[in-house]
C-alpha positions as CSV (number, residue, x, y, z in Angstrom):
1,M,-88.7,-102.1,241.6
2,L,-85.6,-102.0,243.6
3,E,-87.0,-102.1,247.1
4,S,-84.7,-104.8,248.4
5,L,-81.7,-102.7,247.3
6,L,-82.8,-99.3,248.3
7,S,-85.1,-100.2,251.5
8,P,-84.0,-103.6,252.7
9,K,-85.1,-105.0,256.1
10,S,-81.7,-106.5,256.7
11,V,-78.1,-105.9,255.6
12,A,-75.1,-108.2,255.7
13,V,-71.6,-106.7,255.4
14,I,-69.3,-109.4,254.2
15,G,-65.8,-108.4,254.8
16,A,-66.7,-106.3,257.9
17,S,-63.5,-105.3,259.7
18,R,-62.5,-104.4,263.3
19,T,-59.9,-101.8,262.0
20,P,-61.0,-98.3,261.6
21,G,-60.3,-97.0,258.2
22,K,-60.8,-100.4,256.6
23,V,-63.6,-100.3,254.0
24,G,-65.5,-103.1,255.7
25,H,-65.4,-101.2,259.0
26,E,-66.4,-97.9,257.6
27,I,-69.5,-99.5,255.9
28,L,-70.7,-101.2,259.0
29,S,-70.0,-98.1,261.1
30,N,-72.0,-95.9,258.7
31,L,-74.9,-98.3,258.7
32,Q,-75.0,-98.0,262.6
33,R,-74.5,-94.2,262.6
34,S,-77.1,-93.6,260.1
35,G,-79.6,-95.1,262.4
36,F,-80.6,-98.1,260.1
37,A,-83.4,-99.8,261.8
38,G,-83.2,-103.2,260.1
39,G,-80.8,-106.3,261.0
40,L,-77.1,-105.8,260.7
41,V,-75.1,-108.9,259.9
42,P,-71.3,-108.5,260.0
43,V,-69.4,-111.3,258.4
44,N,-65.8,-111.9,259.2
45,P,-64.2,-115.4,259.9
46,T,-61.6,-114.0,262.3
47,A,-63.9,-111.9,264.5
48,D,-66.7,-112.6,267.0
49,E,-67.9,-109.2,267.5
50,I,-67.5,-105.9,265.6
51,L,-68.9,-102.5,266.8
52,G,-70.8,-104.3,269.4
53,L,-72.5,-106.5,267.0
54,R,-72.2,-110.3,267.0
55,C,-70.0,-111.4,264.0
56,Y,-70.4,-114.5,261.8
57,P,-67.7,-116.5,260.0
58,D,-70.0,-116.8,257.0
59,L,-73.7,-116.2,256.1
60,A,-74.4,-119.9,256.5
61,A,-73.6,-119.6,260.3
62,Y,-76.0,-116.7,260.4
63,G,-78.8,-119.2,259.5
64,A,-81.4,-116.7,258.4
65,Q,-82.3,-114.7,255.3
66,V,-80.6,-111.4,254.5
67,E,-82.3,-109.1,252.0
68,L,-79.2,-106.9,251.0
69,S,-75.6,-108.1,250.9
70,V,-72.7,-105.7,250.7
71,I,-69.3,-107.3,249.8
72,A,-66.0,-105.8,250.7
73,V,-63.5,-108.8,250.5
74,A,-60.4,-109.3,248.3
75,T,-61.3,-109.7,244.6
76,P,-60.5,-113.5,244.5
77,L,-63.1,-114.0,247.4
78,V,-65.8,-112.1,245.9
79,K,-67.5,-114.9,243.8
80,A,-67.7,-117.1,246.7
81,A,-69.2,-114.3,248.8
82,V,-71.8,-113.8,246.1
83,E,-72.6,-117.5,245.9
84,D,-73.0,-117.4,249.9
85,S,-75.3,-114.3,249.6
86,I,-77.5,-115.9,247.1
87,A,-77.7,-119.0,249.2
88,A,-78.8,-116.8,252.2
89,G,-81.7,-115.4,250.2
90,A,-80.3,-112.0,249.3
91,R,-82.4,-110.3,246.7
92,A,-79.8,-107.5,246.0
93,I,-76.0,-107.5,246.2
94,V,-73.6,-104.5,246.2
95,V,-69.9,-105.3,245.5
96,I,-67.7,-102.7,246.7
97,T,-64.4,-104.5,245.7
98,A,-62.4,-103.3,242.7
99,G,-60.2,-105.4,240.4
100,F,-62.5,-106.5,237.8
101,K,-63.0,-105.3,234.2
102,E,-61.3,-102.0,234.8
103,V,-58.0,-103.9,235.3
104,G,-58.1,-106.3,232.3
105,P,-59.4,-109.4,230.7
106,E,-59.1,-111.6,233.8
107,G,-61.1,-109.1,235.8
108,A,-63.6,-108.8,233.1
109,K,-64.1,-112.6,233.1
110,L,-64.7,-112.7,236.8
111,E,-67.1,-109.8,236.6
112,A,-69.1,-111.6,234.0
113,E,-69.2,-114.7,235.9
114,I,-70.6,-112.9,239.0
115,A,-73.2,-111.0,236.9
116,Q,-74.3,-114.3,235.4
117,L,-74.8,-115.8,238.9
118,C,-77.0,-112.9,240.0
119,S,-78.9,-112.9,236.8
120,A,-79.6,-116.6,237.0
121,H,-81.2,-116.2,240.5
122,A,-83.1,-112.9,239.8
123,V,-80.8,-111.0,242.2
124,H,-80.0,-107.3,241.6
125,L,-76.2,-106.4,241.4
126,V,-74.7,-103.1,241.9
127,G,-70.9,-102.7,241.1
128,P,-68.4,-104.1,241.4
129,N,-65.8,-101.3,242.0
130,C,-68.3,-98.9,243.7
131,L,-68.8,-96.8,246.8
132,G,-72.1,-98.3,248.0
133,L,-75.5,-96.5,248.3
134,I,-77.4,-94.3,250.7
135,N,-81.1,-93.8,251.3
136,T,-81.6,-90.9,253.7
137,H,-85.5,-91.8,253.9
138,H,-84.7,-95.3,255.0
139,A,-81.8,-94.1,257.4
140,M,-79.3,-96.3,255.4
141,N,-75.8,-95.5,254.6
142,A,-74.5,-98.7,253.1
143,S,-71.4,-96.9,251.7
144,F,-67.8,-96.1,252.8
145,A,-68.5,-92.4,252.3
146,K,-67.4,-89.9,255.1
147,R,-70.8,-88.3,255.7
148,M,-74.5,-89.1,255.8
149,P,-76.4,-86.2,253.9
150,E,-79.4,-84.6,255.2
151,K,-82.8,-85.8,254.1
152,G,-84.0,-84.3,250.9
153,S,-85.5,-84.9,247.5
154,I,-82.7,-84.9,245.1
155,S,-81.4,-88.5,244.3
156,V,-77.9,-89.1,242.7
157,I,-76.6,-91.8,240.4
158,S,-72.9,-91.8,239.6
159,Q,-70.6,-94.1,237.6
160,S,-67.7,-92.6,239.8
161,G,-67.4,-93.3,243.6
162,A,-65.1,-90.3,243.9
163,L,-67.7,-88.0,242.4
164,C,-70.2,-89.4,244.9
165,T,-68.1,-88.2,247.9
166,A,-67.5,-84.8,246.1
167,I,-71.3,-84.6,245.6
168,L,-72.0,-85.4,249.3
169,D,-69.5,-82.8,250.4
170,A,-70.9,-80.2,248.0
171,A,-74.5,-80.9,249.1
172,A,-73.4,-80.3,252.8
173,A,-71.7,-77.1,251.9
174,R,-74.8,-75.9,250.3
175,R,-77.0,-77.4,253.1
176,L,-78.8,-79.4,250.4
177,G,-80.6,-82.6,251.3
178,L,-80.5,-85.7,249.3
179,S,-82.8,-88.6,249.1
180,K,-80.9,-91.4,247.6
181,L,-77.2,-91.7,246.3
182,I,-76.1,-94.8,244.3
183,S,-72.6,-95.6,243.1
184,M,-73.1,-97.7,240.0
185,G,-69.4,-98.7,239.6
186,N,-68.7,-101.0,236.7
187,K,-72.5,-101.5,236.0
188,A,-72.1,-105.3,235.6
189,D,-75.9,-105.7,236.0
190,L,-77.9,-102.5,237.1
191,T,-77.2,-99.5,234.8
192,E,-78.4,-95.9,234.7
193,C,-81.5,-97.3,232.9
194,E,-82.9,-99.3,235.7
195,F,-82.0,-96.6,238.2
196,L,-83.6,-93.8,236.1
197,S,-86.8,-96.0,235.9
198,S,-86.8,-96.8,239.6
199,L,-86.2,-93.1,240.8
200,S,-88.8,-91.7,238.3
201,N,-91.4,-93.6,240.3
202,D,-90.0,-92.8,243.7
203,V,-92.1,-90.4,245.8
204,E,-89.2,-89.5,247.9
205,T,-87.3,-88.1,244.8
206,S,-88.2,-84.9,243.0
207,V,-85.1,-84.4,240.9
208,V,-82.5,-87.0,239.6
209,V,-78.9,-86.0,239.1
210,G,-76.3,-88.2,237.5
211,Y,-72.7,-88.5,236.6
212,L,-72.0,-90.7,233.6
213,E,-68.9,-91.7,231.8
214,S,-70.5,-94.2,229.4
215,I,-73.9,-95.6,228.5
216,V,-74.4,-99.3,228.1
217,S,-77.2,-99.1,225.6
218,G,-78.1,-96.1,223.6
219,N,-81.7,-97.1,222.6
220,A,-82.5,-98.4,226.2
221,F,-81.2,-95.2,227.7
222,I,-83.2,-93.0,225.6
223,K,-86.3,-95.0,226.4
224,A,-85.8,-94.8,230.1
225,A,-84.5,-91.2,230.2
226,E,-87.6,-90.0,228.2
227,S,-90.0,-91.9,230.6
228,A,-88.2,-90.5,233.6
229,A,-88.0,-86.9,232.3
230,A,-91.8,-87.0,231.6
231,K,-92.2,-87.4,235.4
232,K,-89.5,-85.3,237.0
233,P,-86.3,-83.4,236.0
234,V,-83.2,-85.4,235.2
235,V,-79.8,-83.6,235.2
236,I,-76.8,-85.4,233.9
237,Y,-73.1,-84.5,233.9
238,K,-71.6,-86.6,231.1
239,A,-67.8,-86.9,231.2
240,G,-65.5,-88.4,228.5
241,V,-66.8,-86.6,225.6
242,T,-63.7,-86.0,223.4
243,Q,-62.9,-88.0,220.3
244,A,-59.3,-88.9,221.1
245,G,-58.4,-92.1,219.3
246,V,-61.5,-92.1,217.2
247,K,-60.7,-92.5,213.5
248,A,-61.5,-89.7,211.2
249,A,-64.8,-90.0,209.3
250,S,-64.8,-89.7,205.5
251,S,-67.9,-87.4,205.2
252,H,-68.4,-83.8,206.2
253,T,-71.0,-85.2,208.6
254,G,-68.9,-87.9,210.0
255,G,-66.0,-85.4,210.4
256,L,-68.1,-82.8,212.3
257,A,-69.9,-85.3,214.5
258,G,-68.5,-86.8,217.7
259,A,-69.2,-88.6,220.9
260,D,-70.2,-85.3,222.6
261,I,-72.6,-84.4,219.8
262,A,-74.2,-87.9,219.9
263,Y,-74.8,-87.6,223.6
264,G,-76.2,-84.1,223.3
265,A,-78.6,-85.2,220.6
266,A,-79.8,-88.1,222.8
267,F,-80.2,-85.8,225.8
268,R,-82.2,-83.3,223.8
269,R,-84.5,-86.1,222.4
270,S,-85.1,-87.6,226.0
271,G,-85.6,-84.4,227.9
272,I,-82.4,-84.6,229.9
273,I,-81.0,-81.4,231.3
274,R,-77.3,-81.6,230.6
275,A,-74.9,-80.0,233.0
276,K,-71.5,-78.9,231.4
277,T,-69.8,-78.5,234.7
278,F,-69.8,-80.0,238.2
279,E,-71.0,-76.7,239.5
280,E,-74.0,-76.6,237.0
281,L,-75.1,-80.0,238.2
282,F,-75.8,-78.5,241.6
283,D,-77.0,-75.3,240.1
284,Y,-79.8,-77.0,238.2
285,A,-80.6,-79.6,240.8
286,T,-81.1,-76.8,243.4
287,A,-83.4,-74.9,241.2
288,F,-85.4,-77.8,240.2
289,A,-85.8,-79.2,243.7
290,M,-86.9,-75.9,245.3
291,Q,-88.8,-73.9,242.7
292,P,-91.7,-74.3,240.3
293,L,-91.0,-74.4,236.6
294,P,-91.3,-71.0,234.7
295,K,-94.4,-70.7,232.5
296,G,-92.5,-68.6,229.9
297,N,-89.2,-66.9,229.3
298,R,-89.8,-63.3,230.5
299,V,-87.6,-62.5,233.5
300,A,-87.7,-59.6,236.0
301,I,-84.4,-58.6,237.7
302,I,-84.3,-57.0,241.1
303,T,-81.0,-55.7,242.3
304,N,-79.5,-53.2,244.7
305,A,-76.7,-52.4,242.4
306,G,-76.7,-51.3,238.7
307,G,-73.7,-53.4,237.6
308,P,-74.9,-56.8,238.7
309,G,-78.2,-55.9,237.3
310,I,-76.7,-55.3,233.8
311,M,-74.7,-58.6,234.2
312,A,-78.0,-60.4,234.7
313,A,-79.7,-58.7,231.8
314,D,-76.8,-59.5,229.5
315,A,-77.0,-63.1,230.6
316,V,-80.8,-63.4,230.1
317,E,-80.6,-61.9,226.6
318,Q,-77.5,-64.0,225.7
319,S,-79.4,-67.2,226.9
320,G,-82.2,-66.6,224.5
321,M,-84.8,-65.6,227.2
322,Q,-86.2,-62.1,227.5
323,V,-85.8,-59.2,230.0
324,G,-89.5,-58.7,230.4
325,S,-91.3,-55.4,229.8
326,L,-92.9,-54.5,233.0
327,G,-96.7,-53.6,232.9
328,S,-97.6,-49.7,233.3
329,G,-99.5,-50.5,236.4
330,I,-96.6,-52.2,237.9
331,T,-94.2,-49.4,237.1
332,T,-96.5,-46.9,238.4
333,A,-96.8,-48.8,241.7
334,L,-93.0,-49.0,241.9
335,R,-92.5,-45.3,241.3
336,S,-94.9,-44.5,244.1
337,K,-93.1,-46.7,246.7
338,L,-89.4,-46.5,245.7
339,P,-87.0,-43.5,246.2
340,A,-86.7,-41.1,243.2
341,A,-83.3,-42.4,242.2
342,A,-84.6,-45.9,241.9
343,S,-85.0,-47.5,238.5
344,V,-88.6,-48.8,237.9
345,S,-87.8,-50.4,234.5
346,N,-86.4,-53.8,234.1
347,P,-83.9,-54.4,235.9
348,I,-85.5,-52.9,239.0
349,D,-82.9,-51.1,241.0
350,V,-84.0,-50.7,244.6
351,L,-80.7,-48.9,245.4
352,G,-77.7,-49.9,247.6
353,D,-79.4,-48.7,250.7
354,A,-82.4,-51.1,250.2
355,D,-83.9,-52.5,253.4
356,P,-85.7,-55.9,253.5
357,E,-89.1,-54.2,252.9
358,R,-88.1,-52.5,249.8
359,Y,-86.9,-55.8,248.4
360,A,-90.2,-57.5,249.6
361,M,-92.3,-54.8,247.8
362,A,-90.3,-55.2,244.5
363,V,-90.6,-59.1,244.6
364,N,-94.5,-58.7,245.2
365,A,-94.9,-56.2,242.3
366,A,-93.0,-58.6,240.0
367,Q,-95.1,-61.5,241.1
368,D,-98.2,-59.3,240.5
369,D,-97.2,-58.6,236.9
370,D,-98.7,-60.9,234.3
371,S,-96.0,-60.1,231.7
372,I,-93.4,-61.6,234.1
373,D,-92.7,-65.3,234.2
374,A,-89.7,-65.6,236.5
375,I,-87.7,-63.4,239.0
376,I,-84.0,-63.1,239.7
377,V,-83.2,-61.2,242.9
378,I,-79.6,-59.9,243.3
379,L,-78.1,-58.6,246.5
380,T,-74.6,-57.1,247.0
381,P,-73.4,-56.4,250.5
382,Q,-73.4,-52.5,251.3
383,A,-72.6,-51.1,254.8
384,M,-76.3,-50.9,255.4
385,T,-77.4,-54.3,253.9
386,L,-79.1,-56.7,256.1
387,P,-78.7,-60.1,254.3
388,A,-80.4,-62.5,256.7
389,E,-83.3,-60.2,257.2
390,T,-83.6,-59.5,253.4
391,A,-83.5,-63.1,252.8
392,R,-86.3,-63.7,255.2
393,A,-88.4,-60.9,253.6
394,I,-87.9,-62.3,250.0
395,A,-88.9,-65.8,251.4
396,A,-92.0,-64.4,253.0
397,S,-92.9,-62.6,249.8
398,S,-92.6,-65.8,247.7
399,R,-96.0,-67.2,246.8
400,G,-94.7,-70.4,245.1
401,E,-96.4,-69.5,241.8
402,K,-93.5,-67.9,239.9
403,T,-89.8,-69.1,239.7
404,I,-87.7,-67.0,242.0
405,L,-83.9,-67.6,241.9
406,V,-81.6,-65.5,244.2
407,S,-78.0,-64.3,243.8
408,F,-76.5,-63.1,247.1
409,M,-73.0,-61.9,245.7
410,G,-70.1,-61.9,247.9
411,G,-68.7,-64.1,250.6
412,E,-68.8,-63.9,254.4
413,D,-70.9,-60.9,254.6
414,V,-73.9,-62.4,252.8
415,M,-73.5,-66.0,254.3
416,P,-76.2,-65.4,257.0
417,G,-78.5,-64.6,254.1
418,R,-77.6,-67.8,252.2
419,D,-78.5,-69.9,255.2
420,E,-82.0,-68.3,255.4
421,L,-82.5,-68.8,251.6
422,V,-81.7,-72.4,251.7
423,A,-84.0,-72.9,254.7
424,A,-86.8,-71.2,252.7
425,N,-86.3,-73.3,249.6
426,L,-84.9,-70.3,247.6
427,P,-82.0,-71.3,245.4
428,D,-79.1,-69.0,245.8
429,Y,-76.1,-68.5,243.4
430,P,-72.8,-66.7,243.8
431,S,-73.3,-64.8,240.5
432,P,-76.2,-63.7,238.5
433,E,-74.9,-65.5,235.3
434,R,-75.2,-68.8,237.2
435,A,-78.7,-68.1,238.4
436,V,-79.7,-67.2,234.8
437,A,-78.1,-70.5,233.4
438,A,-80.2,-72.5,236.0
439,L,-83.3,-70.7,235.0
440,K,-82.6,-71.3,231.3
441,G,-82.3,-75.0,232.1
442,M,-85.7,-74.9,233.8
443,Y,-87.3,-73.0,231.0
444,E,-85.9,-75.5,228.4
445,Y,-87.2,-78.4,230.4
446,S,-90.7,-76.7,230.6
447,L,-90.7,-76.5,226.9
448,W,-89.8,-80.1,226.5
449,L,-92.6,-81.1,228.8
450,R,-95.0,-79.0,226.6
451,R,-93.8,-80.5,223.3
452,P,-96.3,-81.8,220.8
453,P,-96.7,-85.5,220.4
454,R,-94.0,-87.1,218.3
455,I,-95.8,-88.0,215.0
456,L,-93.6,-89.4,212.3
457,T,-94.4,-88.8,208.6
458,R,-94.0,-91.9,206.3
459,F,-93.5,-90.9,202.7
460,P,-94.2,-93.1,199.7
461,V,-90.9,-94.3,198.4
462,N,-89.3,-97.0,196.3
463,R,-87.5,-99.2,198.8
464,T,-87.1,-101.9,196.2
465,R,-84.8,-99.6,194.1
466,V,-82.8,-98.7,196.9
467,R,-82.4,-102.2,198.2
468,R,-81.1,-103.4,194.8
469,I,-78.6,-100.5,194.6
470,I,-77.2,-101.3,198.1
471,N,-77.2,-105.1,197.6
472,R,-75.2,-104.6,194.5
473,H,-72.7,-102.4,196.0
474,I,-72.1,-104.7,199.1
475,K,-71.9,-107.8,196.9
476,T,-69.1,-106.2,194.8
477,K,-67.6,-104.6,198.0
478,H,-67.9,-101.2,196.7
479,Y,-68.9,-99.4,200.0
480,Q,-68.4,-96.0,198.7
481,V,-71.4,-95.2,196.5
482,G,-70.8,-93.1,193.5
483,E,-72.7,-89.9,192.5
484,A,-74.9,-91.7,189.9
485,S,-76.1,-94.4,192.4
486,S,-76.3,-92.0,195.2
487,K,-78.6,-89.8,193.3
488,A,-80.7,-92.8,192.2
489,I,-81.2,-93.6,195.9
490,L,-82.2,-90.1,196.6
491,R,-84.7,-90.1,193.6
492,A,-86.2,-93.2,194.9
493,Y,-87.0,-91.4,198.2
494,G,-88.6,-88.5,196.6
495,F,-85.8,-86.0,196.5
496,N,-85.6,-83.6,193.4
497,V,-82.4,-84.6,191.6
498,P,-81.3,-82.9,188.3
499,P,-81.2,-85.2,185.3
500,G,-77.9,-86.8,184.5
501,S,-76.1,-90.1,183.7
502,L,-72.7,-91.6,183.5
503,A,-70.4,-91.4,180.5
504,V,-67.2,-93.2,179.9
505,S,-65.8,-91.5,176.9
506,A,-65.7,-87.9,175.5
507,E,-68.1,-88.6,172.8
508,E,-70.5,-90.3,175.1
509,A,-70.1,-87.2,177.4
510,V,-71.2,-85.0,174.6
511,E,-74.1,-87.3,173.8
512,K,-75.2,-87.3,177.4
513,A,-74.9,-83.5,177.6
514,R,-77.1,-82.9,174.5
515,K,-79.7,-85.2,176.0
516,V,-80.0,-83.4,179.4
517,G,-79.6,-80.0,177.6
518,F,-76.8,-77.4,178.0
519,P,-75.2,-76.0,180.2
520,V,-74.2,-79.1,182.1
521,A,-72.0,-80.1,185.0
522,M,-69.2,-82.6,184.8
523,K,-67.9,-84.7,187.8
524,I,-65.4,-87.4,188.0
525,V,-66.8,-90.8,189.2
526,S,-64.4,-92.9,191.3
527,P,-64.9,-94.9,194.5
528,E,-61.3,-93.9,195.6
529,I,-62.1,-90.0,195.2
530,V,-64.3,-88.5,198.0
531,H,-63.5,-84.7,197.6
532,K,-63.7,-84.5,193.7
533,S,-63.0,-80.6,193.6
534,D,-59.6,-81.0,195.1
535,L,-58.3,-83.1,192.2
536,G,-59.8,-81.0,189.5
537,G,-62.7,-83.5,189.2
538,V,-65.6,-81.0,188.9
539,K,-66.3,-78.6,186.0
540,L,-69.5,-76.4,185.9
541,N,-71.3,-74.5,183.2
542,L,-70.2,-76.4,180.1
543,A,-72.3,-74.8,177.5
544,T,-71.1,-76.4,174.0
545,P,-70.1,-79.9,172.9
546,E,-66.5,-78.6,172.5
547,M,-66.4,-77.5,176.1
548,V,-67.7,-80.9,177.3
549,R,-65.2,-82.9,175.1
550,D,-62.2,-80.8,176.2
551,A,-63.2,-80.9,179.9
552,Y,-63.5,-84.7,179.7
553,D,-60.1,-85.1,178.3
554,L,-58.5,-82.7,180.7
555,M,-60.3,-84.0,183.8
556,I,-59.2,-87.6,183.1
557,M,-55.6,-86.5,182.5
558,R,-55.5,-84.4,185.7
559,V,-57.0,-87.2,187.9
560,N,-54.5,-89.7,186.5
561,T,-51.7,-87.5,187.1
562,K,-52.6,-86.6,190.7
563,L,-53.8,-90.0,191.6
564,P,-52.2,-92.6,189.4
565,G,-53.7,-96.0,189.6
566,A,-57.1,-94.8,190.9
567,R,-60.1,-96.5,189.5
568,I,-62.2,-94.2,187.3
569,D,-65.6,-95.3,186.3
570,G,-66.2,-92.4,184.1
571,V,-67.8,-88.9,184.5
572,Y,-71.3,-87.9,185.6
573,I,-73.0,-85.4,183.2
574,E,-75.7,-83.5,184.8
575,K,-77.9,-80.6,184.0
576,M,-76.7,-77.4,185.7
577,C,-78.7,-76.6,188.8
578,P,-80.4,-73.1,189.0
579,R,-78.8,-70.6,191.5
580,G,-80.0,-70.7,195.2
581,T,-78.9,-70.9,198.7
582,E,-76.6,-73.8,199.4
583,V,-77.2,-76.1,202.4
584,I,-75.9,-79.4,203.5
585,L,-77.8,-82.4,204.8
586,G,-76.0,-85.4,206.2
587,M,-76.1,-88.4,208.4
588,T,-73.5,-90.4,210.4
589,R,-74.4,-93.5,212.4
590,D,-73.3,-93.3,216.0
591,P,-72.5,-96.8,217.4
592,Q,-74.5,-96.1,220.6
593,F,-77.4,-94.0,219.4
594,G,-77.9,-94.9,215.7
595,P,-78.3,-92.3,212.8
596,M,-77.6,-88.7,213.6
597,L,-79.0,-86.3,211.1
598,M,-77.1,-83.1,210.3
599,F,-78.1,-79.8,208.9
600,G,-76.1,-76.6,208.1
601,L,-75.7,-73.7,205.7
602,G,-73.1,-74.7,202.9
603,G,-69.8,-73.1,202.0
604,I,-68.0,-71.2,204.7
605,F,-70.7,-71.9,207.2
606,V,-69.9,-75.7,207.4
607,E,-66.3,-75.5,206.3
608,V,-65.0,-72.9,208.7
609,M,-67.7,-71.8,211.0
610,K,-69.1,-75.4,211.6
611,D,-72.5,-74.0,212.0
612,V,-74.3,-77.2,212.0
613,T,-76.8,-79.0,214.2
614,F,-77.6,-82.6,214.8
615,H,-80.7,-84.6,215.7
616,L,-81.3,-88.3,216.2
617,A,-83.4,-90.2,213.6
618,P,-86.2,-90.8,213.3
619,I,-87.4,-87.1,213.3
620,T,-90.7,-85.4,213.2
621,E,-91.6,-82.3,211.3
622,E,-91.4,-80.1,214.4
623,E,-88.0,-81.5,215.3
624,A,-86.8,-80.9,211.8
625,M,-87.8,-77.2,212.0
626,Q,-86.1,-77.0,215.3
627,M,-82.9,-78.1,213.6
628,L,-83.1,-75.2,211.2
629,E,-83.9,-72.7,213.9
630,S,-81.1,-73.8,216.1
631,T,-78.3,-72.7,213.7
632,K,-76.7,-69.3,213.9
633,S,-77.3,-68.8,210.1
634,F,-81.2,-69.4,210.5
635,A,-81.8,-65.7,209.8
636,L,-80.2,-65.9,206.4
637,L,-82.6,-68.8,205.5
638,K,-85.5,-66.9,206.9
639,G,-84.7,-63.8,205.2
640,F,-84.0,-60.4,206.6
641,R,-83.3,-56.7,205.7
642,G,-85.3,-57.1,202.3
643,R,-83.6,-60.3,201.4
644,G,-86.1,-62.9,200.5
645,G,-85.9,-66.2,202.6
646,V,-86.1,-69.8,201.3
647,D,-88.8,-72.3,201.5
648,L,-87.9,-73.7,205.0
649,S,-90.6,-76.5,204.9
650,S,-89.0,-78.0,201.9
651,I,-85.7,-78.4,204.0
652,A,-87.7,-79.8,206.9
653,V,-89.4,-82.4,204.5
654,S,-86.0,-83.3,203.0
655,I,-84.6,-83.9,206.4
656,Q,-87.5,-86.2,207.3
657,R,-87.0,-88.1,204.0
658,M,-83.4,-88.5,204.8
659,S,-84.4,-89.7,208.3
660,Q,-86.7,-92.3,206.8
661,L,-83.9,-93.5,204.3
662,V,-81.4,-94.0,206.9
663,T,-83.8,-95.7,209.3
664,D,-85.0,-98.0,206.6
665,F,-81.5,-99.0,205.7
666,P,-79.1,-99.5,208.5
667,Q,-76.3,-100.5,205.9
668,I,-76.0,-96.7,205.3
669,T,-73.3,-95.6,207.8
670,E,-72.5,-92.0,206.3
671,M,-74.2,-89.8,203.8
672,D,-74.0,-86.2,202.5
673,I,-76.2,-84.1,200.3
674,N,-73.9,-81.3,199.6
675,P,-74.9,-78.9,198.3
676,F,-78.6,-79.1,198.6
677,I,-79.8,-76.1,196.8
678,V,-82.9,-74.3,198.1
679,G,-85.0,-71.4,196.8
680,Q,-88.1,-69.7,197.6
681,S,-90.4,-72.6,196.7
682,A,-90.3,-76.3,197.2
683,A,-89.7,-76.9,193.4
684,D,-86.5,-75.0,193.8
685,S,-85.0,-77.6,196.2
686,I,-82.5,-79.7,194.4
687,A,-79.9,-82.4,195.6
688,A,-77.0,-81.2,193.5
689,D,-74.4,-83.6,194.8
690,A,-74.5,-86.6,197.1
691,R,-72.5,-89.6,198.4
692,F,-73.2,-92.5,200.7
693,T,-70.9,-94.8,202.7
694,L,-72.1,-98.5,203.3
695,A,-71.3,-101.1,206.0
696,D,-71.0,-104.8,205.0
697,T,-74.2,-105.8,206.7
698,R,-77.5,-107.1,205.3
699,T,-79.7,-106.1,208.4
700,G,-83.1,-105.2,207.1
701,L,-82.5,-106.1,203.4
């Protein structure tokens, strides 16, 4: 798809310079030194020759077609250089020059003009404000980076040119080969979506690594990322994840959500492996590039020291994987071959004086054990340790069937062993914890690949009823939907809602209470009051007409005192709900990725502990259950130590109904069902309180 960009037959450098250190000089020099076999066309109106190559005043003077044009001239000259490149038949253009939308409106206008020029002529544009690109398999370094990486299978896309140079340096330090490196810059035309699509079909790329600060289109990204991840691992380090400057949301869900959570939900949906640090980016990439995926989460640990073995075991258990139980036949074989002081349980301790043969024997035993899916080998440098020889022995023992990650702990003493490991395609990590984290990323990706097909359930609902309610609120500019209308919306979408209605006087409140049956709950109804309890706007367990009458008068008085001038529509009288476990369901609409669904246990779990989980809508039954299971409080819902659990399927169904509702009606920007009371059967699930926030849009009405 991007052959003219990544594998061109000829490259023009517009702005080539005779002065070492200038960007135009370094790009041309890098192209020469990388061994690029195609035509090189330096363009500089003041030079006849640069680096032994004939130089042209412009591309028209060259008089032949160029496939790729790399532009490194002053900002005001870029547009003319783009026009000249298009006239010369360029199919792809890389604009290195900065000074566009990153500096202000005038730069943004010029950038848009350049992008429009390229689009009108079906020319791919990278940048502006970028480092350039590298393709080791095409012997092309069309960048001003300091070094050309070794040939490998990891491809890199980055929004930051500086991060590209850091990645190149880190790859060299790890003796890690790269396939392609693409600096995207301002992404005026080509974005992460196009590069993910191209690299996913690239036979020279086995892993895609990315650094992103922003995503141009959330829906397009999810589609491209999911398609790419289905073919090969995609590891992304996303920067710029804080909510600084973002307005506070009005709902619990909106307040708990944020840009970082939205990206996390999008990455999980699309199969992206998310790196939390720069080190993790390489830790994951190395493991994916060098080793097969684990078939399960049972891990064997081989070590020559007890402490590091315990560290690894702790990390495995904390990650949610298992320290595997070795089969009896394997432990018997280990006992017959290891010294008496060695441990033949898991971790397998081959002792500090272990020679290469002892390590090889333990690795072979772990590979023979059907109860083990992956192996972590740890070495600490003792006086008798032979790091290089041990690394070669481990490599020779590896059969390429089970995942093997290695942690040679230390520095200078183990360096010879690290070199051998890299040469043998065995990932090495400075600590057991980092090896375990990489293994966990591999295991989670293998689970995503084996996920069931996404089948959405469509429930029979009353869309017409909801449409009328939303239309009425938008028409009257009442964007905060009160409890009565909120529950009418939920009822229309199949939620179990306790009977209730609005009352505008004390006598009417008594009448409504008699109708639904005592005891009742009373709640203030006002578009200006979000958290009713804070103002004394909620009364529960009102068991007599006198209690209802007194509560009405007192509630109205207190609210008027604490919030004078507030519009009060009345009170909502509702049948008291039976006792049960309180959870919260919610949604907030992310500007990039659309509706994000939230689930969490109610009360202190959401208010203080913030034990909640998010997922993008629309959602399947399996994904809804995964939401429940991913909370720390899931054990309380499932039941433990004799305490009965709740009906989990009813919560999952309710999340799916909420997903259908907010997908059907994009006017809903936030919603909470809090509390949503659940019990041991589906009939016990009740939406006890709810609120919606609407946007002034009629899309989909």
